[in-house]
VEXBA-784999 format. One line per field, with one value per residue (C-alpha): residue number from 1; residue in one letter; chain; x negated, y, z. Coordinates in pm, 1 decimal. Last residue first. Layout:
<sites>
num	NUM_...
residuo	A_...
cadena	A_...
px	X_...
py	Y_...
pz	Z_...
</sites>
This chain:
<sites>
num	460_459_458_457_456_455_454_453_452_451_450_449_448_447_446_445_444_443_442_441_440_439_438_437_436_435_434_433_432_431_430_429_428_427_426_425_424_423_422_421_420_419_418_417_416_415_414_413_412_411_410_409_408_407_406_405_404_403_402_401_400_399_398_397_396_395_394_393_392_391_390_389_388_387_386_385_384_383_382_381_380_379_378_377_376_375_374_373_372_371_370_369_368_367_366_365_364_363_362_361_360_359_358_357_356_355_354_353_352_351_350_349_348_347_346_345_344_343_342_341_340_339_338_337_336_335_334_333_332_331_330_329_328_327_326_325_324_323_322_321_320_319_318_317_316_315_314_313_312_311_310_309_308_307_306_305_304_303_302_301_300_299_298_297_296_295_294_293_292_291_290_289_288_287_286_285_284_283_282_281_280_279_278_277_276_275_274_273_272_271_270_269_268_267_266_265_264_263_262_261_260_259_258_257_256_255_254_253_252_251_250_249_248_247_246_245_244_243_242_241_240_239_238_237_236_235_234_233_232_231_230_229_228_227_226_225_224_223_222_221_220_219_218_217_216_215_214_213_212_211_210_209_208_207_206_205_204_203_202_201_200_199_198_197_196_195_194_193_192_191_190_189_188_187_186_185_184_183_182_181_180_179_178_177_176_175_174_173_172_171_170_169_168_167_166_165_164_163_162_161_160_159_158_157_156_155_154_153_152_151_150_149_148_147_146_145_144_143_142_141_140_139_138_137_136_135_134_133_132_131_130_129_128_127_126_125_124_123_122_121_120_119_118_117_116_115_114_113_112_111_110_109_108_107_106_105_104_103_102_101_100_99_98_97_96_95_94_93_92_91_90_89_88_87_86_85_84_83_82_81_80_79_78_77_76_75_74_73_72_71_70_69_68_67_66_65_64_63_62_61_60_59_58_57_56_55_54_53_52_51_50_49_48_47_46_45_44_43_42_41_40_39_38_37_36_35_34_33_32_31_30_29_28_27_26_25_24_23_22_21_20_19_18_17_16_15_14_13_12_11_10_9_8_7_6_5_4_3_2_1
residuo	E_Y_Q_E_R_Y_K_K_V_I_R_L_A_G_I_N_L_V_L_T_I_L_F_L_V_L_G_L_A_F_A_A_L_T_K_P_S_D_F_E_Q_D_G_I_L_L_T_V_I_Q_V_T_I_T_T_V_A_H_F_P_N_I_T_M_N_A_T_L_G_A_A_M_V_V_I_M_T_E_G_I_A_R_S_I_A_L_L_F_G_G_V_I_G_P_L_A_A_P_I_I_V_K_R_I_T_E_S_Q_T_A_G_L_G_Y_S_G_E_R_M_A_R_P_V_A_N_I_V_D_D_S_L_S_S_V_F_P_I_I_M_I_G_M_V_I_G_A_A_L_A_S_E_S_S_I_T_L_G_V_A_A_G_T_D_R_F_F_P_A_V_T_L_A_A_F_F_G_Y_V_V_T_P_I_G_A_L_I_E_L_I_P_K_I_V_T_R_L_K_P_P_A_Y_E_A_M_Y_I_A_S_M_L_G_V_P_M_A_V_C_M_A_I_V_S_I_L_L_T_G_A_F_L_P_V_A_G_F_A_G_Q_A_G_V_Q_D_K_R_L_A_I_Q_P_S_W_E_T_G_F_L_F_E_A_P_S_V_A_V_F_F_R_G_A_E_F_V_L_S_F_V_I_G_A_T_T_L_V_A_V_T_S_G_V_I_L_F_A_K_L_V_T_E_V_Q_N_R_A_R_L_N_A_R_I_R_Q_R_G_F_T_L_G_A_V_A_L_A_L_V_A_V_F_L_A_I_R_S_T_D_R_L_R_V_Y_H_D_A_A_E_Q_L_G_P_A_V_E_R_S_V_I_N_G_S_A_L_N_R_I_D_N_I_L_L_G_L_R_G_P_S_L_N_R_Q_A_E_P_L_G_G_V_V_L_S_Q_V_I_Q_P_E_L_V_L_W_L_T_F_V_A_L_A_P_I_G_A_W_L_A_L_Y_Y_G_Y_Y_N_P_L_S_H_L_T_R_L_N_S_G_A_A_S_L_A_K_K_R_G_L_Y_F_A_L_S_S_L_V_L_L_A_L_L_L_T_S_L_S_M
cadena	A_A_A_A_A_A_A_A_A_A_A_A_A_A_A_A_A_A_A_A_A_A_A_A_A_A_A_A_A_A_A_A_A_A_A_A_A_A_A_A_A_A_A_A_A_A_A_A_A_A_A_A_A_A_A_A_A_A_A_A_A_A_A_A_A_A_A_A_A_A_A_A_A_A_A_A_A_A_A_A_A_A_A_A_A_A_A_A_A_A_A_A_A_A_A_A_A_A_A_A_A_A_A_A_A_A_A_A_A_A_A_A_A_A_A_A_A_A_A_A_A_A_A_A_A_A_A_A_A_A_A_A_A_A_A_A_A_A_A_A_A_A_A_A_A_A_A_A_A_A_A_A_A_A_A_A_A_A_A_A_A_A_A_A_A_A_A_A_A_A_A_A_A_A_A_A_A_A_A_A_A_A_A_A_A_A_A_A_A_A_A_A_A_A_A_A_A_A_A_A_A_A_A_A_A_A_A_A_A_A_A_A_A_A_A_A_A_A_A_A_A_A_A_A_A_A_A_A_A_A_A_A_A_A_A_A_A_A_A_A_A_A_A_A_A_A_A_A_A_A_A_A_A_A_A_A_A_A_A_A_A_A_A_A_A_A_A_A_A_A_A_A_A_A_A_A_A_A_A_A_A_A_A_A_A_A_A_A_A_A_A_A_A_A_A_A_A_A_A_A_A_A_A_A_A_A_A_A_A_A_A_A_A_A_A_A_A_A_A_A_A_A_A_A_A_A_A_A_A_A_A_A_A_A_A_A_A_A_A_A_A_A_A_A_A_A_A_A_A_A_A_A_A_A_A_A_A_A_A_A_A_A_A_A_A_A_A_A_A_A_A_A_A_A_A_A_A_A_A_A_A_A_A_A_A_A_A_A_A_A_A_A_A_A_A_A_A_A_A_A_A_A_A_A_A_A_A_A_A_A_A_A_A_A_A_A_A_A_A_A_A_A_A_A_A_A_A_A_A_A_A_A_A_A_A_A_A_A_A_A_A_A_A_A_A_A_A_A_A_A_A_A_A_A_A_A_A_A_A_A
px	791.5_996.9_780.1_443.5_578.2_650.4_291.2_142.9_352.6_258.7_-120.1_-86.2_85.5_-208.8_-475.4_-279.0_-249.0_-605.8_-703.2_-478.2_-643.6_-987.6_-902.8_-764.5_-1086.8_-1294.0_-1087.4_-1130.1_-1503.6_-1482.6_-1297.8_-1551.2_-1809.4_-1663.8_-1679.6_-2008.9_-2176.7_-2372.9_-2090.2_-2063.5_-1695.0_-1519.4_-1146.0_-948.9_-1147.8_-1102.3_-739.5_-672.9_-838.6_-666.0_-318.4_-416.7_-516.4_-192.0_-81.4_126.8_395.8_586.8_941.6_811.0_618.5_339.9_68.3_-281.6_-217.2_-398.6_-201.1_-146.3_232.8_501.7_760.9_563.0_229.8_388.3_628.2_343.2_90.4_220.5_-38.2_64.4_417.8_365.2_136.7_411.6_664.3_440.3_388.7_770.4_818.4_563.0_732.5_1058.5_887.8_746.3_1088.8_1306.7_1349.9_1384.3_1638.6_1832.3_1860.2_1925.5_2046.5_2216.2_2368.5_2492.8_2654.5_2825.8_2948.2_2794.1_2979.8_2707.8_2831.8_2796.8_2424.4_2373.2_2544.5_2319.2_2011.3_2123.0_2157.0_1781.7_1649.8_1551.3_1856.8_1708.5_1371.6_1518.9_1733.2_1423.2_1224.4_1500.8_1589.3_1249.2_1108.9_1451.2_1445.4_1096.1_1214.8_1468.1_1200.7_982.3_1269.8_1300.1_926.1_879.3_1166.5_1068.0_698.0_785.0_746.3_1007.5_926.6_1180.5_1247.0_1546.6_1845.4_2131.9_2186.3_1808.3_1767.1_2046.6_1883.9_1549.4_1675.6_1871.4_1580.0_1357.8_1615.2_1714.6_1440.7_1126.9_1248.0_1446.9_1154.1_921.3_1160.0_1138.2_755.9_787.3_939.8_1272.6_1247.4_1256.0_1576.9_1746.5_1702.2_2010.6_2227.3_2108.7_2194.2_2522.4_2701.6_2607.7_2663.2_3023.4_3105.0_2941.8_3134.9_2909.5_2870.0_2552.9_2295.1_2424.5_2496.5_2167.2_1973.6_2155.9_2069.4_1705.2_1673.5_1855.1_1672.1_1332.9_1354.0_1453.6_1234.7_965.1_963.2_953.5_657.0_484.7_513.3_375.8_90.2_-28.7_-7.0_-188.6_-470.8_-518.5_-518.4_-787.8_-1015.0_-1269.3_-1465.3_-1531.8_-1725.1_-2101.1_-2087.2_-1802.2_-1850.5_-2084.9_-2450.4_-2548.6_-2397.5_-2154.7_-1930.6_-1834.5_-1463.6_-1385.9_-1168.9_-1033.1_-1038.3_-965.6_-1291.2_-1287.6_-1340.6_-1531.8_-1731.6_-1815.8_-1921.1_-2167.0_-2169.9_-2465.9_-2569.7_-2216.7_-2122.4_-2399.4_-2266.1_-1911.2_-2050.3_-2207.5_-1920.7_-1670.0_-1862.4_-1925.2_-1555.8_-1441.7_-1712.4_-1622.2_-1263.1_-1357.9_-1594.1_-1304.8_-1063.1_-1320.9_-1391.3_-1025.7_-976.6_-1297.0_-1192.0_-851.6_-991.5_-1224.8_-933.1_-741.7_-1044.1_-1066.1_-681.6_-720.0_-1014.3_-837.9_-506.0_-683.9_-871.6_-905.8_-799.8_-541.4_-796.3_-824.8_-1184.6_-1126.5_-850.1_-1095.3_-1350.5_-1087.4_-917.8_-1249.6_-1357.5_-1025.4_-1060.0_-1425.7_-1342.0_-1050.5_-1279.0_-1569.6_-1378.2_-1176.8_-1484.0_-1668.3_-1389.0_-1389.3_-1766.4_-1746.9_-1479.6_-1684.7_-1992.6_-1805.3_-1630.9_-1973.4_-2119.3_-1834.9_-1885.6_-2277.7_-2193.1_-1954.8_-2213.7_-2472.8_-2224.9_-2175.2_-1846.5_-1878.6_-1897.2_-1693.6_-1493.4_-1121.7_-989.4_-968.4_-1113.6_-1436.4_-1466.9_-1394.3_-1670.5_-1927.1_-1849.6_-1900.8_-2242.6_-2350.8_-2247.5_-2444.1_-2755.0_-2727.5_-2729.1_-2994.1_-3223.1_-3258.0_-3523.9_-3263.3_-3135.1_-3475.2_-3538.2_-3233.7_-2966.1_-2941.2_-3088.7_-2824.5_-2550.0_-2715.7_-2743.5_-2377.8_-2261.0_-2446.8_-2346.3_-1979.7_-1968.3_-2117.4_-1793.0_-1553.9_-1770.5_-1795.3_-1418.5_-1353.4_-1629.5_-1460.6_-1134.8_-1255.6_-1414.8_-1089.4_-832.7_-875.9_-1044.3_-774.6_-491.4_-649.4_-630.0_-297.2_-148.0_-324.4_-169.1_165.6_142.9_127.9_-209.8_-404.9_-191.4_-138.4_183.2_329.7_399.9_545.5_218.7_-6.1_-237.2_44.0_188.0_-158.4_-188.5_151.0_64.5_-267.1_-111.2_166.6_-71.6_-308.0_-25.7_45.1_-326.8_-331.0_-21.1_-180.6_-513.3_-298.1_-129.7_-469.5_-586.3_-276.4_-324.1_-681.6_-547.0_-573.0
py	2651.8_2525.5_2628.9_2546.3_2198.3_2148.2_2184.5_2005.2_1699.8_1685.2_1722.2_1458.2_1222.5_1248.7_1185.0_891.2_738.7_786.1_613.9_317.6_284.1_303.4_22.8_-197.3_-143.1_-237.1_-545.1_-667.0_-624.9_-818.0_-1105.3_-1103.6_-1207.3_-1554.2_-1617.6_-1439.2_-1678.5_-1596.4_-1620.9_-2002.6_-2111.3_-2385.2_-2339.6_-2046.4_-1725.1_-1698.9_-1770.7_-1514.2_-1245.4_-1358.3_-1312.5_-967.6_-847.3_-961.6_-1239.4_-1265.2_-1498.2_-1354.2_-1207.8_-866.9_-813.7_-576.7_-840.4_-936.9_-1270.6_-1383.0_-1693.2_-1759.4_-1757.7_-1488.4_-1635.4_-1836.5_-1662.2_-1315.3_-1357.2_-1465.3_-1193.4_-836.5_-556.9_-361.9_-365.1_-263.3_18.9_135.0_124.7_323.4_574.2_603.1_666.3_936.9_1085.8_1084.0_1261.8_1539.8_1558.8_1632.4_2003.4_1931.6_1659.9_1874.6_2200.1_2144.8_1785.2_1744.9_2097.8_2050.7_1720.0_1875.6_2172.8_2509.2_2824.0_3033.3_2933.7_2568.7_2638.5_2810.7_2531.9_2277.9_2476.0_2550.3_2167.8_2144.8_1855.5_1570.4_1356.5_1347.2_1236.9_951.2_831.1_846.4_635.8_374.7_368.1_330.9_76.6_-105.4_-135.4_-293.3_-659.4_-596.1_-448.2_-767.7_-976.7_-765.5_-761.3_-1137.0_-1226.9_-972.9_-1062.1_-1421.8_-1779.4_-1991.6_-1789.2_-1601.7_-1671.2_-1476.6_-1605.9_-1496.6_-1825.2_-1880.8_-1553.9_-1637.1_-1975.2_-1824.6_-1527.0_-1762.9_-2004.1_-1708.9_-1558.7_-1885.3_-2131.9_-1920.6_-1578.3_-1710.2_-1921.8_-1627.1_-1409.5_-1677.8_-1659.2_-1270.1_-1333.8_-1165.7_-876.3_-594.0_-731.9_-700.1_-320.7_-317.7_-491.6_-259.8_51.4_-72.0_-129.4_184.6_376.4_249.6_371.3_725.8_762.8_738.2_1049.8_1257.0_1027.9_674.6_769.4_973.0_668.2_427.2_642.2_661.3_289.7_191.9_447.1_373.2_-1.1_-142.6_70.0_32.5_-338.2_-322.5_-81.4_-286.5_-603.3_-428.8_-249.3_-560.3_-755.9_-485.6_-460.4_-834.3_-854.6_-563.5_-769.1_-897.2_-1153.3_-1431.3_-1734.5_-1791.2_-2157.4_-2078.3_-2405.6_-2644.9_-2659.0_-2465.9_-2736.9_-2687.6_-2447.4_-2115.7_-2055.0_-1673.6_-1691.1_-1328.4_-1205.4_-838.3_-679.7_-303.4_-290.8_-604.6_-584.0_-229.9_-306.1_-563.1_-894.4_-1035.1_-717.7_-596.5_-892.1_-785.3_-431.5_-567.4_-735.0_-414.9_-183.2_-402.4_-460.8_-75.4_3.2_-245.8_-134.1_231.2_161.4_-43.0_243.2_508.7_297.4_201.6_585.1_676.8_419.7_526.8_890.7_816.5_605.6_888.3_1136.3_896.1_900.2_1279.5_1304.1_1105.6_1312.6_1640.4_1523.9_1396.7_1717.2_1622.4_1918.3_1721.1_1437.9_1098.7_981.9_696.8_553.7_531.5_321.5_90.3_33.8_-9.7_-275.5_-449.3_-447.0_-556.7_-857.7_-958.2_-947.7_-1127.9_-1399.8_-1471.6_-1472.4_-1707.1_-1949.8_-1925.0_-1984.8_-2285.7_-2437.2_-2375.4_-2526.3_-2835.9_-2875.7_-2844.7_-3099.4_-3344.1_-3285.1_-3343.8_-3669.1_-3774.8_-3718.3_-3912.8_-4209.4_-4208.4_-4093.9_-4202.5_-3908.5_-3613.9_-3539.2_-3550.1_-3303.9_-3342.8_-2998.1_-3127.1_-3360.2_-3074.1_-2868.5_-3142.6_-3205.4_-2835.5_-2847.8_-3148.1_-2984.1_-2668.0_-2898.1_-3040.8_-2692.9_-2540.9_-2836.8_-3082.1_-3030.0_-3007.6_-3348.6_-3522.3_-3350.4_-3495.8_-3242.5_-3047.4_-2722.3_-2746.3_-2739.4_-2438.4_-2252.8_-2325.0_-2211.0_-1874.8_-1827.9_-1905.7_-1693.4_-1359.2_-1226.6_-1348.7_-1192.9_-860.1_-840.0_-925.6_-690.9_-409.6_-507.3_-498.6_-160.9_-23.0_-160.7_-52.7_279.1_344.1_259.7_507.2_791.2_701.8_714.0_1038.2_1163.3_1058.2_1288.4_1605.5_1766.2_2007.2_1926.0_2208.5_2298.4_1966.5_2117.7_1876.1_1673.8_1702.8_1439.5_1194.4_1267.9_1199.6_880.0_755.4_821.1_648.9_351.8_317.2_339.5_88.9_-158.8_-129.5_-187.4_-481.3_-627.4_-576.6_-744.9_-1037.8_-1063.9_-1043.8_-1328.2_-1529.8_-1474.9_-1608.3_-1937.1_-2057.0
pz	7707.0_7396.4_7113.8_7277.9_7366.2_6998.6_6884.7_7182.2_7140.1_6774.8_6855.1_7123.7_6881.9_6624.5_6895.8_7027.0_6687.0_6609.9_6925.5_6844.4_6513.3_6684.0_6928.6_6648.1_6456.8_6767.6_6826.7_6471.7_6512.0_6836.6_6676.5_6392.2_6646.8_6659.2_6289.4_6252.3_6484.7_6800.7_7053.0_7004.7_7051.4_7250.3_7187.9_7069.0_7009.3_6632.3_6654.3_6922.3_6728.5_6414.6_6584.7_6701.7_6357.2_6190.0_5970.8_5649.9_5500.9_5216.6_5204.3_5328.9_5004.4_5078.1_4995.0_5055.0_5234.5_5548.2_5637.5_6010.8_6014.4_6016.9_6252.8_6524.2_6517.5_6458.6_6751.1_6984.5_6891.7_6953.6_6989.2_6685.0_6789.2_7147.5_7033.5_6797.2_7081.7_7311.4_7032.4_6973.0_7350.1_7350.7_7042.6_7222.1_7512.5_7294.8_7097.5_7404.7_7314.1_6948.1_7030.1_7264.1_7061.6_6689.2_6664.1_7001.8_7006.8_6655.1_6740.9_7050.8_6847.4_6850.4_6949.3_7101.9_7456.6_7358.0_7281.4_7607.6_7793.6_7643.7_7703.5_8063.5_8138.8_8114.9_7900.1_8148.1_8031.3_7690.5_7823.0_8035.6_7733.4_7511.7_7742.6_7785.4_7421.1_7267.7_7513.0_7506.3_7126.8_7115.5_7129.5_6848.9_6645.7_6700.7_6577.6_6262.0_6198.0_6244.6_6018.0_5743.5_5763.0_5659.8_5771.5_5590.3_5280.5_5098.8_4739.0_4618.3_4414.8_4618.9_4799.6_4817.5_5011.1_5245.2_5321.6_5380.9_5583.4_5797.7_5833.3_5961.5_6202.1_6382.0_6456.2_6402.9_6508.8_6818.8_6913.4_6887.4_7088.7_7359.5_7320.4_7388.7_7723.7_7782.8_8030.7_7779.3_7627.4_7970.3_7923.6_7689.9_7948.6_8212.2_7982.7_7859.4_8200.6_8398.0_8060.6_8039.2_8393.5_8316.8_7987.3_7686.3_7459.8_7558.8_7736.1_7642.2_7278.3_7232.7_7381.8_7157.2_6856.6_6956.7_7011.6_6684.9_6477.5_6622.1_6677.8_6333.6_6108.9_6377.4_6341.3_5965.5_5981.6_6235.1_6023.7_5717.2_5900.7_6065.6_5743.1_5549.8_5815.9_5813.9_5436.4_5431.4_5669.6_5416.0_5618.0_5379.7_5497.0_5458.9_5349.3_5115.6_4928.5_5094.2_5002.7_5320.2_5554.8_5845.4_5679.3_5845.4_5844.5_5847.3_5534.2_5467.8_5118.5_5033.0_5128.8_5219.7_5594.5_5631.4_5309.5_5359.7_5722.2_5575.8_5766.2_5968.3_6131.4_6139.4_6373.5_6632.9_6611.8_6671.3_6994.7_7121.1_7021.3_7185.7_7501.7_7521.7_7472.4_7738.8_7978.7_7922.5_8007.6_8318.7_8421.6_8374.3_8564.1_8857.3_8874.7_8914.0_9187.4_9370.2_9347.3_9477.7_9771.8_9854.2_9848.0_10084.6_10318.0_10306.9_10362.8_10692.2_10805.5_10746.4_10903.3_11210.5_11297.1_11664.5_11872.0_12086.3_12127.8_11978.4_11971.4_12235.5_12014.0_11721.9_11922.6_12054.8_11720.3_11533.6_11799.7_11759.1_11386.1_11410.7_11643.6_11392.6_11096.2_11265.4_11427.0_11123.4_10902.2_11155.6_11135.6_10744.5_10735.0_10957.5_10741.0_10419.8_10575.3_10692.0_10346.2_10163.9_10403.4_10322.5_9958.4_9990.8_10190.2_9906.0_9646.4_9834.1_9877.0_9497.2_9352.5_8993.5_8751.3_8610.1_8922.4_8975.4_9237.5_9613.6_9686.8_9826.8_9536.1_9292.1_9472.4_9467.1_9098.6_9028.4_9208.7_9009.5_8672.8_8777.4_8866.8_8506.2_8353.4_8579.4_8518.7_8809.1_9078.4_9365.5_9255.4_9285.8_9608.2_9770.2_9847.3_10165.7_10018.5_9738.0_10008.9_10178.4_9853.2_9760.0_10095.5_10042.9_9690.8_9774.6_10082.4_9925.4_9764.1_10031.3_10311.8_10128.5_10095.3_10457.4_10581.2_10390.5_10525.7_10883.0_10830.7_10668.8_10899.7_11270.3_11198.1_10918.1_11158.3_11416.3_11168.8_11035.6_11384.8_11456.0_11119.3_11248.8_11543.9_11319.5_11315.4_11536.4_11842.3_12093.7_11910.2_12040.3_12376.1_12629.8_12674.4_12380.9_12487.5_12539.3_12214.8_12041.3_12260.9_12122.0_11765.3_11788.0_11968.3_11706.5_11418.3_11581.3_11619.3_11239.5_11176.0_11405.1_11226.3_10895.1_11011.9_11133.8_10789.0_10610.8_10843.4_10769.0_10395.5_10426.7_10570.3_10933.5
</sites>
């Protein structure tokens, strides 16, 4: 039996527990449901929680501890010479045992001892899974039996179910907060290590980006160059081009769909427009590199302009096309949420439809529209594939959209590709760039919140 089968069996038992709990509550109430403290469904939820939560907790804990326990038992059965290997060599040996047990390719010749260890690993894992099935199902049945015995007409089932749900919500929110704190802490810690080796002033205000570290001290540029201004300029240039495409087109299409388009036409246009959001970014990258960039290059050559085969213009325009659904869909929803009474009041004062849109609907919907723009800007800043394929990897200090540029996210990916040592400025520079990107996004969020608060006070 697989783990998915066990989870399915646990789900079936929980569903059965819900049915039995509800049935016993109705039986305890007799013909008068008013004697029940809670609605019958809450008794079903109560019993389902007793059947599912303890078993699911054991299931999760078992899967966390099983690999370490099985590994310890396998290592204990190895010859003494292999048990005394260095941690690195022992780790490679255990990895080969796991690969052999799974039927994958190993990094050494399969000796009889290695095959015996792999067979031992398989036996231990199979025994562990059988014990897991028995323990989980037995605990689920025991929880169902115990919970069913506690069901009475005066049982505060609703209170207990809501307490459990509240605990889940608290745990979920705590995990989200701790995850965010962990991300920020890791960025700050690794960026701090980078700034020990490279001056923050050089990083923030330097105009040359060449993070390659030479192998010998006598080589040119042995310390690299970590001036990130070209990356900031490239990110800003491509994002501005993208937003110049996405913001007007997305907002105008949202206004048309919400205020002018007939219902039948709207049901056709909106799904077609939102299909753009489902296209993978690598496909947009292909489109930019094979169609848009050559078109701009050839068109520029025809009119006497020199446009690079990889340019910020091509990447920005294709990125703007990709972002249009984010702006249009959110703006459309926000415009439709404006109360009908505001439209009718404007029409009653003699305003035309266009005047109503410009002076009533758009100002009232502005907080939501700003939120959509913010989401689109964040999407543009974080895009990587389109920039790699259409704008290149060259860190040019330019505001000319016809030249090749690169962005912060592209350089982060480039610095972390392959086997890297996390004690060199070249690799740690990725964390410094990530920290700067985080701070830029934070500033954008704060500014947007201030704008939203200002206009919300006017229309509440």
